[in-house]
Each structure stands twice: as structure tokens, then as C-alpha cells.
mmCIF file as Biopython writes it, N, C-alpha, C and O atoms, coordinates in Angstrom:
data_model
#
loop_
_atom_site.group_PDB
_atom_site.id
_atom_site.type_symbol
_atom_site.label_atom_id
_atom_site.label_alt_id
_atom_site.label_comp_id
_atom_site.label_asym_id
_atom_site.label_entity_id
_atom_site.label_seq_id
_atom_site.pdbx_PDB_ins_code
_atom_site.Cartn_x
_atom_site.Cartn_y
_atom_site.Cartn_z
_atom_site.occupancy
_atom_site.B_iso_or_equiv
_atom_site.auth_seq_id
_atom_site.auth_asym_id
_atom_site.pdbx_PDB_model_num
ATOM 1   N N  . MET A ? 1  ? -53.381 -37.697 94.304  1.0 0.0 1  A 1 
ATOM 2   C CA . MET A ? 1  ? -52.309 -38.630 94.550  1.0 0.0 1  A 1 
ATOM 3   C C  . MET A ? 1  ? -51.966 -39.418 93.285  1.0 0.0 1  A 1 
ATOM 4   O O  . MET A ? 1  ? -50.786 -39.576 92.972  1.0 0.0 1  A 1 
ATOM 5   N N  . VAL A ? 2  ? -52.949 -39.910 92.558  1.0 0.0 2  A 1 
ATOM 6   C CA . VAL A ? 2  ? -52.658 -40.749 91.391  1.0 0.0 2  A 1 
ATOM 7   C C  . VAL A ? 2  ? -52.220 -39.937 90.178  1.0 0.0 2  A 1 
ATOM 8   O O  . VAL A ? 2  ? -51.821 -40.513 89.165  1.0 0.0 2  A 1 
ATOM 9   N N  . LYS A ? 3  ? -52.288 -38.618 90.263  1.0 0.0 3  A 1 
ATOM 10  C CA . LYS A ? 3  ? -51.781 -37.784 89.173  1.0 0.0 3  A 1 
ATOM 11  C C  . LYS A ? 3  ? -50.255 -37.757 89.156  1.0 0.0 3  A 1 
ATOM 12  O O  . LYS A ? 3  ? -49.649 -37.406 88.144  1.0 0.0 3  A 1 
ATOM 13  N N  . ASP A ? 4  ? -49.649 -38.120 90.255  1.0 0.0 4  A 1 
ATOM 14  C CA . ASP A ? 4  ? -48.190 -38.132 90.365  1.0 0.0 4  A 1 
ATOM 15  C C  . ASP A ? 4  ? -47.630 -39.279 89.523  1.0 0.0 4  A 1 
ATOM 16  O O  . ASP A ? 4  ? -48.075 -40.417 89.672  1.0 0.0 4  A 1 
ATOM 17  N N  . PRO A ? 5  ? -46.664 -39.005 88.643  1.0 0.0 5  A 1 
ATOM 18  C CA . PRO A ? 5  ? -46.123 -40.059 87.776  1.0 0.0 5  A 1 
ATOM 19  C C  . PRO A ? 5  ? -45.396 -41.172 88.525  1.0 0.0 5  A 1 
ATOM 20  O O  . PRO A ? 5  ? -45.113 -42.221 87.946  1.0 0.0 5  A 1 
ATOM 21  N N  . ARG A ? 6  ? -45.096 -40.962 89.787  1.0 0.0 6  A 1 
ATOM 22  C CA . ARG A ? 6  ? -44.432 -42.017 90.563  1.0 0.0 6  A 1 
ATOM 23  C C  . ARG A ? 6  ? -45.409 -43.113 90.976  1.0 0.0 6  A 1 
ATOM 24  O O  . ARG A ? 6  ? -44.987 -44.197 91.380  1.0 0.0 6  A 1 
ATOM 25  N N  . VAL A ? 7  ? -46.705 -42.842 90.878  1.0 0.0 7  A 1 
ATOM 26  C CA . VAL A ? 7  ? -47.705 -43.853 91.243  1.0 0.0 7  A 1 
ATOM 27  C C  . VAL A ? 7  ? -47.798 -44.861 90.102  1.0 0.0 7  A 1 
ATOM 28  O O  . VAL A ? 7  ? -48.153 -44.506 88.977  1.0 0.0 7  A 1 
ATOM 29  N N  . CYS A ? 8  ? -47.479 -46.107 90.395  1.0 0.0 8  A 1 
ATOM 30  C CA . CYS A ? 8  ? -47.547 -47.155 89.375  1.0 0.0 8  A 1 
ATOM 31  C C  . CYS A ? 8  ? -48.541 -48.249 89.760  1.0 0.0 8  A 1 
ATOM 32  O O  . CYS A ? 8  ? -48.820 -49.146 88.965  1.0 0.0 8  A 1 
ATOM 33  N N  . CYS A ? 9  ? -49.071 -48.174 90.971  1.0 0.0 9  A 1 
ATOM 34  C CA . CYS A ? 9  ? -50.025 -49.171 91.431  1.0 0.0 9  A 1 
ATOM 35  C C  . CYS A ? 9  ? -50.980 -48.517 92.419  1.0 0.0 9  A 1 
ATOM 36  O O  . CYS A ? 9  ? -50.579 -47.681 93.228  1.0 0.0 9  A 1 
ATOM 37  N N  . TRP A ? 10 ? -52.233 -48.903 92.345  1.0 0.0 10 A 1 
ATOM 38  C CA . TRP A ? 10 ? -53.238 -48.361 93.245  1.0 0.0 10 A 1 
ATOM 39  C C  . TRP A ? 10 ? -54.241 -49.473 93.523  1.0 0.0 10 A 1 
ATOM 40  O O  . TRP A ? 10 ? -54.665 -50.172 92.603  1.0 0.0 10 A 1 
ATOM 41  N N  . GLU A ? 11 ? -54.615 -49.636 94.762  1.0 0.0 11 A 1 
ATOM 42  C CA . GLU A ? 11 ? -55.499 -50.738 95.143  1.0 0.0 11 A 1 
ATOM 43  C C  . GLU A ? 11 ? -56.656 -50.215 95.981  1.0 0.0 11 A 1 
ATOM 44  O O  . GLU A ? 11 ? -56.493 -49.309 96.798  1.0 0.0 11 A 1 
ATOM 45  N N  . ILE A ? 12 ? -57.821 -50.801 95.764  1.0 0.0 12 A 1 
ATOM 46  C CA . ILE A ? 12 ? -58.992 -50.496 96.571  1.0 0.0 12 A 1 
ATOM 47  C C  . ILE A ? 12 ? -59.588 -51.834 97.008  1.0 0.0 12 A 1 
ATOM 48  O O  . ILE A ? 12 ? -59.653 -52.776 96.219  1.0 0.0 12 A 1 
ATOM 49  N N  . CYS A ? 13 ? -60.015 -51.912 98.245  1.0 0.0 13 A 1 
ATOM 50  C CA . CYS A ? 13 ? -60.612 -53.154 98.722  1.0 0.0 13 A 1 
ATOM 51  C C  . CYS A ? 13 ? -61.778 -52.838 99.650  1.0 0.0 13 A 1 
ATOM 52  O O  . CYS A ? 13 ? -61.875 -51.746 100.212 1.0 0.0 13 A 1 
ATOM 53  N N  . GLU A ? 14 ? -62.639 -53.801 99.792  1.0 0.0 14 A 1 
ATOM 54  C CA . GLU A ? 14 ? -63.774 -53.677 100.697 1.0 0.0 14 A 1 
ATOM 55  C C  . GLU A ? 14 ? -63.459 -54.520 101.929 1.0 0.0 14 A 1 
ATOM 56  O O  . GLU A ? 14 ? -63.146 -55.704 101.809 1.0 0.0 14 A 1 
ATOM 57  N N  . ILE A ? 15 ? -63.540 -53.922 103.094 1.0 0.0 15 A 1 
ATOM 58  C CA . ILE A ? 15 ? -63.127 -54.606 104.317 1.0 0.0 15 A 1 
ATOM 59  C C  . ILE A ? 15 ? -64.099 -55.716 104.714 1.0 0.0 15 A 1 
ATOM 60  O O  . ILE A ? 15 ? -63.682 -56.858 104.904 1.0 0.0 15 A 1 
ATOM 61  N N  . ASN A ? 16 ? -65.376 -55.398 104.840 1.0 0.0 16 A 1 
ATOM 62  C CA . ASN A ? 16 ? -66.351 -56.402 105.262 1.0 0.0 16 A 1 
ATOM 63  C C  . ASN A ? 16 ? -67.692 -56.147 104.568 1.0 0.0 16 A 1 
ATOM 64  O O  . ASN A ? 16 ? -68.491 -55.341 105.047 1.0 0.0 16 A 1 
ATOM 65  N N  . PRO A ? 17 ? -67.946 -56.827 103.447 1.0 0.0 17 A 1 
ATOM 66  C CA . PRO A ? 17 ? -69.183 -56.593 102.704 1.0 0.0 17 A 1 
ATOM 67  C C  . PRO A ? 17 ? -70.449 -56.992 103.465 1.0 0.0 17 A 1 
ATOM 68  O O  . PRO A ? 17 ? -71.538 -56.540 103.111 1.0 0.0 17 A 1 
ATOM 69  N N  . LEU A ? 18 ? -70.334 -57.819 104.489 1.0 0.0 18 A 1 
ATOM 70  C CA . LEU A ? 18 ? -71.519 -58.232 105.249 1.0 0.0 18 A 1 
ATOM 71  C C  . LEU A ? 18 ? -72.107 -57.080 106.063 1.0 0.0 18 A 1 
ATOM 72  O O  . LEU A ? 18 ? -73.279 -57.120 106.437 1.0 0.0 18 A 1 
ATOM 73  N N  . LEU A ? 19 ? -71.304 -56.059 106.336 1.0 0.0 19 A 1 
ATOM 74  C CA . LEU A ? 19 ? -71.790 -54.910 107.099 1.0 0.0 19 A 1 
ATOM 75  C C  . LEU A ? 19 ? -72.474 -53.867 106.221 1.0 0.0 19 A 1 
ATOM 76  O O  . LEU A ? 19 ? -73.051 -52.907 106.731 1.0 0.0 19 A 1 
ATOM 77  N N  . ASP A ? 20 ? -72.412 -54.050 104.919 1.0 0.0 20 A 1 
ATOM 78  C CA . ASP A ? 20 ? -72.916 -53.055 103.973 1.0 0.0 20 A 1 
ATOM 79  C C  . ASP A ? 20 ? -74.192 -53.553 103.296 1.0 0.0 20 A 1 
ATOM 80  O O  . ASP A ? 20 ? -74.153 -53.967 102.138 1.0 0.0 20 A 1 
ATOM 81  N N  . THR A ? 21 ? -75.297 -53.518 103.992 1.0 0.0 21 A 1 
ATOM 82  C CA . THR A ? 21 ? -76.546 -54.071 103.459 1.0 0.0 21 A 1 
ATOM 83  C C  . THR A ? 21 ? -77.162 -53.202 102.366 1.0 0.0 21 A 1 
ATOM 84  O O  . THR A ? 21 ? -77.949 -53.706 101.565 1.0 0.0 21 A 1 
ATOM 85  N N  . LEU A ? 22 ? -76.832 -51.923 102.310 1.0 0.0 22 A 1 
ATOM 86  C CA . LEU A ? 22 ? -77.416 -51.027 101.305 1.0 0.0 22 A 1 
ATOM 87  C C  . LEU A ? 22 ? -76.452 -50.708 100.163 1.0 0.0 22 A 1 
ATOM 88  O O  . LEU A ? 22 ? -76.723 -49.822 99.352  1.0 0.0 22 A 1 
ATOM 89  N N  . ASN A ? 23 ? -75.339 -51.417 100.096 1.0 0.0 23 A 1 
ATOM 90  C CA . ASN A ? 23 ? -74.318 -51.212 99.061  1.0 0.0 23 A 1 
ATOM 91  C C  . ASN A ? 23 ? -73.711 -49.813 99.078  1.0 0.0 23 A 1 
ATOM 92  O O  . ASN A ? 23 ? -73.224 -49.342 98.050  1.0 0.0 23 A 1 
ATOM 93  N N  . THR A ? 24 ? -73.732 -49.152 100.212 1.0 0.0 24 A 1 
ATOM 94  C CA . THR A ? 24 ? -73.175 -47.806 100.327 1.0 0.0 24 A 1 
ATOM 95  C C  . THR A ? 24 ? -71.676 -47.805 100.067 1.0 0.0 24 A 1 
ATOM 96  O O  . THR A ? 24 ? -71.170 -46.944 99.347  1.0 0.0 24 A 1 
ATOM 97  N N  . ILE A ? 25 ? -70.969 -48.758 100.644 1.0 0.0 25 A 1 
ATOM 98  C CA . ILE A ? 25 ? -69.520 -48.826 100.451 1.0 0.0 25 A 1 
ATOM 99  C C  . ILE A ? 25 ? -69.192 -49.070 98.980  1.0 0.0 25 A 1 
ATOM 100 O O  . ILE A ? 25 ? -68.274 -48.456 98.436  1.0 0.0 25 A 1 
ATOM 101 N N  . VAL A ? 26 ? -69.932 -49.954 98.346  1.0 0.0 26 A 1 
ATOM 102 C CA . VAL A ? 26 ? -69.691 -50.260 96.934  1.0 0.0 26 A 1 
ATOM 103 C C  . VAL A ? 26 ? -69.935 -49.027 96.070  1.0 0.0 26 A 1 
ATOM 104 O O  . VAL A ? 26 ? -69.133 -48.723 95.187  1.0 0.0 26 A 1 
ATOM 105 N N  . GLU A ? 27 ? -71.017 -48.324 96.311  1.0 0.0 27 A 1 
ATOM 106 C CA . GLU A ? 27 ? -71.318 -47.132 95.521  1.0 0.0 27 A 1 
ATOM 107 C C  . GLU A ? 27 ? -70.247 -46.064 95.707  1.0 0.0 27 A 1 
ATOM 108 O O  . GLU A ? 27 ? -69.820 -45.444 94.733  1.0 0.0 27 A 1 
ATOM 109 N N  . ASN A ? 28 ? -69.809 -45.842 96.936  1.0 0.0 28 A 1 
ATOM 110 C CA . ASN A ? 28 ? -68.749 -44.863 97.187  1.0 0.0 28 A 1 
ATOM 111 C C  . ASN A ? 28 ? -67.434 -45.309 96.560  1.0 0.0 28 A 1 
ATOM 112 O O  . ASN A ? 28 ? -66.713 -44.497 95.979  1.0 0.0 28 A 1 
ATOM 113 N N  . SER A ? 29 ? -67.127 -46.578 96.675  1.0 0.0 29 A 1 
ATOM 114 C CA . SER A ? 29 ? -65.885 -47.110 96.111  1.0 0.0 29 A 1 
ATOM 115 C C  . SER A ? 29 ? -65.874 -46.993 94.592  1.0 0.0 29 A 1 
ATOM 116 O O  . SER A ? 29 ? -64.840 -46.677 94.003  1.0 0.0 29 A 1 
ATOM 117 N N  . LEU A ? 30 ? -67.000 -47.242 93.961  1.0 0.0 30 A 1 
ATOM 118 C CA . LEU A ? 30 ? -67.074 -47.151 92.505  1.0 0.0 30 A 1 
ATOM 119 C C  . LEU A ? 30 ? -66.808 -45.724 92.037  1.0 0.0 30 A 1 
ATOM 120 O O  . LEU A ? 30 ? -66.101 -45.515 91.050  1.0 0.0 30 A 1 
ATOM 121 N N  . GLY A ? 31 ? -67.366 -44.750 92.735  1.0 0.0 31 A 1 
ATOM 122 C CA . GLY A ? 31 ? -67.114 -43.355 92.379  1.0 0.0 31 A 1 
ATOM 123 C C  . GLY A ? 31 ? -65.644 -42.999 92.491  1.0 0.0 31 A 1 
ATOM 124 O O  . GLY A ? 31 ? -65.098 -42.318 91.623  1.0 0.0 31 A 1 
ATOM 125 N N  . ILE A ? 32 ? -65.007 -43.453 93.548  1.0 0.0 32 A 1 
ATOM 126 C CA . ILE A ? 32 ? -63.571 -43.210 93.735  1.0 0.0 32 A 1 
ATOM 127 C C  . ILE A ? 32 ? -62.776 -43.928 92.650  1.0 0.0 32 A 1 
ATOM 128 O O  . ILE A ? 32 ? -61.855 -43.356 92.066  1.0 0.0 32 A 1 
ATOM 129 N N  . PHE A ? 33 ? -63.132 -45.175 92.384  1.0 0.0 33 A 1 
ATOM 130 C CA . PHE A ? 33 ? -62.430 -45.968 91.374  1.0 0.0 33 A 1 
ATOM 131 C C  . PHE A ? 33 ? -62.502 -45.301 90.001  1.0 0.0 33 A 1 
ATOM 132 O O  . PHE A ? 33 ? -61.491 -45.202 89.305  1.0 0.0 33 A 1 
ATOM 133 N N  . GLU A ? 34 ? -63.693 -44.844 89.609  1.0 0.0 34 A 1 
ATOM 134 C CA . GLU A ? 34 ? -63.855 -44.192 88.310  1.0 0.0 34 A 1 
ATOM 135 C C  . GLU A ? 34 ? -63.006 -42.925 88.218  1.0 0.0 34 A 1 
ATOM 136 O O  . GLU A ? 34 ? -62.408 -42.656 87.176  1.0 0.0 34 A 1 
ATOM 137 N N  . SER A ? 35 ? -62.950 -42.153 89.288  1.0 0.0 35 A 1 
ATOM 138 C CA . SER A ? 35 ? -62.131 -40.935 89.305  1.0 0.0 35 A 1 
ATOM 139 C C  . SER A ? 35 ? -60.649 -41.260 89.163  1.0 0.0 35 A 1 
ATOM 140 O O  . SER A ? 35 ? -59.918 -40.574 88.449  1.0 0.0 35 A 1 
ATOM 141 N N  . VAL A ? 36 ? -60.218 -42.304 89.844  1.0 0.0 36 A 1 
ATOM 142 C CA . VAL A ? 36 ? -58.811 -42.701 89.783  1.0 0.0 36 A 1 
ATOM 143 C C  . VAL A ? 36 ? -58.447 -43.191 88.386  1.0 0.0 36 A 1 
ATOM 144 O O  . VAL A ? 36 ? -57.401 -42.821 87.852  1.0 0.0 36 A 1 
ATOM 145 N N  . VAL A ? 37 ? -59.293 -44.010 87.796  1.0 0.0 37 A 1 
ATOM 146 C CA . VAL A ? 37 ? -59.025 -44.518 86.449  1.0 0.0 37 A 1 
ATOM 147 C C  . VAL A ? 37 ? -58.938 -43.357 85.462  1.0 0.0 37 A 1 
ATOM 148 O O  . VAL A ? 37 ? -58.058 -43.341 84.601  1.0 0.0 37 A 1 
ATOM 149 N N  . GLU A ? 38 ? -59.828 -42.402 85.578  1.0 0.0 38 A 1 
ATOM 150 C CA . GLU A ? 38 ? -59.806 -41.233 84.694  1.0 0.0 38 A 1 
ATOM 151 C C  . GLU A ? 38 ? -58.514 -40.422 84.882  1.0 0.0 38 A 1 
ATOM 152 O O  . GLU A ? 38 ? -57.900 -40.000 83.902  1.0 0.0 38 A 1 
ATOM 153 N N  . ALA A ? 39 ? -58.108 -40.207 86.121  1.0 0.0 39 A 1 
ATOM 154 C CA . ALA A ? 39 ? -56.885 -39.445 86.397  1.0 0.0 39 A 1 
ATOM 155 C C  . ALA A ? 39 ? -55.654 -40.151 85.830  1.0 0.0 39 A 1 
ATOM 156 O O  . ALA A ? 39 ? -54.785 -39.505 85.243  1.0 0.0 39 A 1 
ATOM 157 N N  . ILE A ? 40 ? -55.575 -41.460 86.001  1.0 0.0 40 A 1 
ATOM 158 C CA . ILE A ? 40 ? -54.431 -42.211 85.477  1.0 0.0 40 A 1 
ATOM 159 C C  . ILE A ? 40 ? -54.441 -42.198 83.952  1.0 0.0 40 A 1 
ATOM 160 O O  . ILE A ? 40 ? -53.393 -42.015 83.332  1.0 0.0 40 A 1 
ATOM 161 N N  . ALA A ? 41 ? -55.600 -42.389 83.344  1.0 0.0 41 A 1 
ATOM 162 C CA . ALA A ? 41 ? -55.700 -42.367 81.883  1.0 0.0 41 A 1 
ATOM 163 C C  . ALA A ? 41 ? -55.289 -41.002 81.336  1.0 0.0 41 A 1 
ATOM 164 O O  . ALA A ? 41 ? -54.570 -40.926 80.340  1.0 0.0 41 A 1 
ATOM 165 N N  . ASN A ? 42 ? -55.736 -39.930 81.977  1.0 0.0 42 A 1 
ATOM 166 C CA . ASN A ? 42 ? -55.347 -38.584 81.539  1.0 0.0 42 A 1 
ATOM 167 C C  . ASN A ? 42 ? -53.845 -38.383 81.663  1.0 0.0 42 A 1 
ATOM 168 O O  . ASN A ? 42 ? -53.215 -37.813 80.772  1.0 0.0 42 A 1 
ATOM 169 N N  . ARG A ? 43 ? -53.278 -38.843 82.754  1.0 0.0 43 A 1 
ATOM 170 C CA . ARG A ? 43 ? -51.832 -38.713 82.954  1.0 0.0 43 A 1 
ATOM 171 C C  . ARG A ? 43 ? -51.063 -39.460 81.868  1.0 0.0 43 A 1 
ATOM 172 O O  . ARG A ? 43 ? -50.070 -38.952 81.347  1.0 0.0 43 A 1 
ATOM 173 N N  . LEU A ? 44 ? -51.516 -40.651 81.530  1.0 0.0 44 A 1 
ATOM 174 C CA . LEU A ? 44 ? -50.829 -41.437 80.509  1.0 0.0 44 A 1 
ATOM 175 C C  . LEU A ? 44 ? -50.977 -40.815 79.124  1.0 0.0 44 A 1 
ATOM 176 O O  . LEU A ? 44 ? -50.048 -40.873 78.318  1.0 0.0 44 A 1 
ATOM 177 N N  . GLU A ? 45 ? -52.134 -40.222 78.838  1.0 0.0 45 A 1 
ATOM 178 C CA . GLU A ? 45 ? -52.329 -39.553 77.553  1.0 0.0 45 A 1 
ATOM 179 C C  . GLU A ? 45 ? -51.412 -38.343 77.426  1.0 0.0 45 A 1 
ATOM 180 O O  . GLU A ? 45 ? -50.816 -38.124 76.372  1.0 0.0 45 A 1 
ATOM 181 N N  . VAL A ? 46 ? -51.296 -37.561 78.487  1.0 0.0 46 A 1 
ATOM 182 C CA . VAL A ? 46 ? -50.457 -36.362 78.471  1.0 0.0 46 A 1 
ATOM 183 C C  . VAL A ? 46 ? -48.990 -36.730 78.263  1.0 0.0 46 A 1 
ATOM 184 O O  . VAL A ? 46 ? -48.266 -36.033 77.553  1.0 0.0 46 A 1 
ATOM 185 N N  . THR A ? 47 ? -48.563 -37.807 78.875  1.0 0.0 47 A 1 
ATOM 186 C CA . THR A ? 47 ? -47.160 -38.218 78.757  1.0 0.0 47 A 1 
ATOM 187 C C  . THR A ? 47 ? -46.905 -39.051 77.503  1.0 0.0 47 A 1 
ATOM 188 O O  . THR A ? 47 ? -45.760 -39.396 77.213  1.0 0.0 47 A 1 
ATOM 189 N N  . GLY A ? 48 ? -47.959 -39.377 76.758  1.0 0.0 48 A 1 
ATOM 190 C CA . GLY A ? 48 ? -47.800 -40.144 75.528  1.0 0.0 48 A 1 
ATOM 191 C C  . GLY A ? 48 ? -47.539 -41.617 75.741  1.0 0.0 48 A 1 
ATOM 192 O O  . GLY A ? 48 ? -46.996 -42.288 74.863  1.0 0.0 48 A 1 
ATOM 193 N N  . LYS A ? 49 ? -47.922 -42.127 76.899  1.0 0.0 49 A 1 
ATOM 194 C CA . LYS A ? 49 ? -47.656 -43.536 77.195  1.0 0.0 49 A 1 
ATOM 195 C C  . LYS A ? 49 ? -48.817 -44.453 76.846  1.0 0.0 49 A 1 
ATOM 196 O O  . LYS A ? 49 ? -48.733 -45.662 77.061  1.0 0.0 49 A 1 
ATOM 197 N N  . ILE A ? 50 ? -49.915 -43.891 76.303  1.0 0.0 50 A 1 
ATOM 198 C CA . ILE A ? 50 ? -50.982 -44.765 75.808  1.0 0.0 50 A 1 
ATOM 199 C C  . ILE A ? 50 ? -51.444 -44.273 74.462  1.0 0.0 50 A 1 
ATOM 200 O O  . ILE A ? 50 ? -52.341 -44.866 73.863  1.0 0.0 50 A 1 
#
């Protein structure tokens, strides 16, 4: 989804951190976040915008 040049904003949020005693949501979210940042950075490099 974030590889599409029409994407100009992307948001991730944690709904209720009190339910996540083992930080599972945070660990999963971080993996997704890192992948998204990499995809956007690659897209910007290819298009010459960074």
C-alpha cells in the first residue's frame, strides 16, 4: 500500500496499551513500522525526491 505514490500520510496507533502486558503489540507494530519506513524511503529514492 505505501509503495503507491499517492500515499502521502500513514499512521499507526496502539488502541489500549494496558491490555498488552508482554509488549506483543509494540513488537508487532515496530516491525510493521520499520517495513513501511523502508518502503517509503525506497519509493522516494527511486523518484529522486530525497
